[in-house]
C-alpha positions as protocol buffer text, in pm:
chain_id: "A"
residue {
  index: 1
  type: MET
  ca { x: 11 y: 17 z: 38 }
}
residue {
  index: 2
  type: ALA
  ca { x: 150 y: 337 z: -56 }
}
residue {
  index: 3
  type: GLU
  ca { x: 9 y: 699 z: -64 }
}
residue {
  index: 4
  type: MET
  ca { x: -179 y: 832 z: -368 }
}
residue {
  index: 5
  type: GLN
  ca { x: -185 y: 1221 z: -371 }
}
residue {
  index: 6
  type: ILE
  ca { x: -464 y: 1368 z: -594 }
}
residue {
  index: 7
  type: VAL
  ca { x: -568 y: 1746 z: -710 }
}
residue {
  index: 8
  type: ALA
  ca { x: -911 y: 1698 z: -570 }
}
residue {
  index: 9
  type: LYS
  ca { x: -1241 y: 1900 z: -450 }
}
residue {
  index: 10
  type: ALA
  ca { x: -1285 y: 1855 z: -64 }
}
residue {
  index: 11
  type: LEU
  ca { x: -1580 y: 1945 z: -5 }
}
residue {
  index: 12
  type: ASP
  ca { x: -1880 y: 2129 z: -188 }
}
residue {
  index: 13
  type: ASP
  ca { x: -1873 y: 2385 z: 12 }
}
residue {
  index: 14
  type: PHE
  ca { x: -1517 y: 2452 z: 34 }
}
residue {
  index: 15
  type: GLY
  ca { x: -1627 y: 2725 z: -258 }
}
residue {
  index: 16
  type: ASP
  ca { x: -1377 y: 2674 z: -566 }
}
residue {
  index: 17
  type: ASP
  ca { x: -1054 y: 2513 z: -354 }
}
residue {
  index: 18
  type: TRP
  ca { x: -886 y: 2213 z: -489 }
}
residue {
  index: 19
  type: HIS
  ca { x: -651 y: 2095 z: -252 }
}
residue {
  index: 20
  type: TRP
  ca { x: -411 y: 1835 z: -261 }
}
residue {
  index: 21
  type: VAL
  ca { x: -607 y: 1548 z: -142 }
}
residue {
  index: 22
  type: VAL
  ca { x: -385 y: 1278 z: 12 }
}
residue {
  index: 23
  type: LEU
  ca { x: -486 y: 920 z: 2 }
}
residue {
  index: 24
  type: HIS
  ca { x: -293 y: 752 z: 309 }
}
residue {
  index: 25
  type: ASN
  ca { x: -264 y: 378 z: 194 }
}
residue {
  index: 26
  type: ALA
  ca { x: -361 y: 374 z: -94 }
}
residue {
  index: 27
  type: ASP
  ca { x: -455 y: 12 z: -245 }
}
residue {
  index: 28
  type: PRO
  ca { x: -640 y: -15 z: -500 }
}
residue {
  index: 29
  type: ARG
  ca { x: -997 y: -194 z: -580 }
}
residue {
  index: 30
  type: GLY
  ca { x: -1117 y: -127 z: -928 }
}
residue {
  index: 31
  type: GLU
  ca { x: -976 y: 33 z: -1199 }
}
residue {
  index: 32
  type: ARG
  ca { x: -1100 y: 341 z: -1044 }
}
residue {
  index: 33
  type: GLN
  ca { x: -1136 y: 248 z: -628 }
}
residue {
  index: 34
  type: PHE
  ca { x: -897 y: 301 z: -345 }
}
residue {
  index: 35
  type: TYR
  ca { x: -959 y: 118 z: -1 }
}
residue {
  index: 36
  type: ALA
  ca { x: -744 y: 416 z: 191 }
}
residue {
  index: 37
  type: THR
  ca { x: -695 y: 348 z: 532 }
}
residue {
  index: 38
  type: LYS
  ca { x: -722 y: 797 z: 618 }
}
residue {
  index: 39
  type: VAL
  ca { x: -786 y: 1050 z: 397 }
}
residue {
  index: 40
  type: ASP
  ca { x: -709 y: 1389 z: 403 }
}
residue {
  index: 41
  type: THR
  ca { x: -562 y: 1673 z: 234 }
}
residue {
  index: 42
  type: VAL
  ca { x: -229 y: 1857 z: 276 }
}
residue {
  index: 43
  type: CYS
  ca { x: -335 y: 2208 z: 430 }
}
residue {
  index: 44
  type: GLY
  ca { x: -478 y: 2011 z: 723 }
}
residue {
  index: 45
  type: ILE
  ca { x: -868 y: 1883 z: 661 }
}
residue {
  index: 46
  type: MET
  ca { x: -854 y: 1567 z: 725 }
}
residue {
  index: 47
  type: LEU
  ca { x: -1214 y: 1353 z: 511 }
}
residue {
  index: 48
  type: ASP
  ca { x: -1194 y: 1022 z: 711 }
}
residue {
  index: 49
  type: GLU
  ca { x: -1027 y: 855 z: 943 }
}
residue {
  index: 50
  type: GLY
  ca { x: -1074 y: 449 z: 994 }
}
residue {
  index: 51
  type: GLY
  ca { x: -1085 y: 337 z: 642 }
}
residue {
  index: 52
  type: VAL
  ca { x: -1306 y: 477 z: 337 }
}
residue {
  index: 53
  type: LEU
  ca { x: -1316 y: 314 z: -25 }
}
residue {
  index: 54
  type: VAL
  ca { x: -1273 y: 564 z: -212 }
}
residue {
  index: 55
  type: THR
  ca { x: -1436 y: 622 z: -596 }
}
residue {
  index: 56
  type: LEU
  ca { x: -1198 y: 904 z: -845 }
}
residue {
  index: 57
  type: HIS
  ca { x: -1439 y: 1060 z: -1045 }
}
residue {
  index: 58
  type: ASP
  ca { x: -1313 y: 1338 z: -1343 }
}
residue {
  index: 59
  type: THR
  ca { x: -1383 y: 1646 z: -1310 }
}
residue {
  index: 60
  type: GLY
  ca { x: -1139 y: 1755 z: -1498 }
}
residue {
  index: 61
  type: ALA
  ca { x: -913 y: 1888 z: -1208 }
}
residue {
  index: 62
  type: PRO
  ca { x: -613 y: 2167 z: -1243 }
}
residue {
  index: 63
  type: ASP
  ca { x: -260 y: 1993 z: -1257 }
}
residue {
  index: 64
  type: GLN
  ca { x: -195 y: 2212 z: -914 }
}
residue {
  index: 65
  type: PRO
  ca { x: -420 y: 2315 z: -665 }
}
residue {
  index: 66
  type: ASN
  ca { x: -563 y: 2690 z: -623 }
}
residue {
  index: 67
  type: CYS
  ca { x: -552 y: 2655 z: -235 }
}
residue {
  index: 68
  type: PRO
  ca { x: -305 y: 2892 z: -114 }
}
residue {
  index: 69
  type: ARG
  ca { x: -262 y: 2680 z: 215 }
}
residue {
  index: 70
  type: CYS
  ca { x: -200 y: 2336 z: 18 }
}
residue {
  index: 71
  type: LEU
  ca { x: 89 y: 2512 z: -183 }
}
residue {
  index: 72
  type: SER
  ca { x: 257 y: 2661 z: 67 }
}
residue {
  index: 73
  type: GLY
  ca { x: 241 y: 2306 z: 291 }
}
residue {
  index: 74
  type: ARG
  ca { x: 113 y: 2037 z: 515 }
}
residue {
  index: 75
  type: MET
  ca { x: -20 y: 2185 z: 793 }
}
residue {
  index: 76
  type: ASP
  ca { x: -113 y: 1844 z: 1121 }
}
residue {
  index: 77
  type: PRO
  ca { x: -514 y: 1770 z: 1080 }
}
residue {
  index: 78
  type: ALA
  ca { x: -511 y: 1728 z: 1481 }
}
residue {
  index: 79
  type: LEU
  ca { x: -382 y: 2128 z: 1476 }
}
residue {
  index: 80
  type: ARG
  ca { x: -598 y: 2245 z: 1230 }
}
residue {
  index: 81
  type: MET
  ca { x: -909 y: 2041 z: 1446 }
}
residue {
  index: 82
  type: ALA
  ca { x: -796 y: 2199 z: 1752 }
}
residue {
  index: 83
  type: LEU
  ca { x: -755 y: 2590 z: 1598 }
}
residue {
  index: 84
  type: GLU
  ca { x: -1108 y: 2521 z: 1474 }
}
residue {
  index: 85
  type: GLU
  ca { x: -1234 y: 2433 z: 1728 }
}
residue {
  index: 86
  type: VAL
  ca { x: -1107 y: 2734 z: 1925 }
}
residue {
  index: 87
  type: LEU
  ca { x: -1219 y: 2939 z: 1683 }
}
residue {
  index: 88
  type: GLU
  ca { x: -1633 y: 2841 z: 1752 }
}
residue {
  index: 89
  type: ARG
  ca { x: -1556 y: 2841 z: 2080 }
}
residue {
  index: 90
  type: ALA
  ca { x: -1509 y: 3285 z: 2082 }
}
residue {
  index: 91
  type: ASP
  ca { x: -1703 y: 3280 z: 1805 }
}
residue {
  index: 92
  type: ALA
  ca { x: -1992 y: 3136 z: 2030 }
}
residue {
  index: 93
  type: ILE
  ca { x: -1877 y: 3437 z: 2307 }
}
residue {
  index: 94
  type: PRO
  ca { x: -2108 y: 3664 z: 2301 }
}
residue {
  index: 95
  type: ALA
  ca { x: -1969 y: 4066 z: 2279 }
}
residue {
  index: 96
  type: THR
  ca { x: -1988 y: 4290 z: 2486 }
}
residue {
  index: 97
  type: VAL
  ca { x: -1977 y: 4644 z: 2411 }
}
residue {
  index: 98
  type: ARG
  ca { x: -1892 y: 4891 z: 2746 }
}
residue {
  index: 99
  type: PRO
  ca { x: -2016 y: 5305 z: 2675 }
}
residue {
  index: 100
  type: ARG
  ca { x: -1719 y: 5518 z: 2782 }
}
């Protein structure tokens, strides 16, 4: 099994960003299907952990992603999740404005 890196969209709600998507321990299961133990992006978006069957579709992907974070390097998915949790908690705290 090998690591496989492709250019793909992470999710529909990620707008127009194309990412480096990494299929970890990719094992061919057909012409366009692979079993992967984990799927994430170079910029740290965790797509699946624990094993998944991935079917590749021709989506007209470019040769290189346009996600600036994918192009600049890998972020640990656990760190990204921790940062997102902190940002979500901060957004949930009501802002108080006090007059001077």
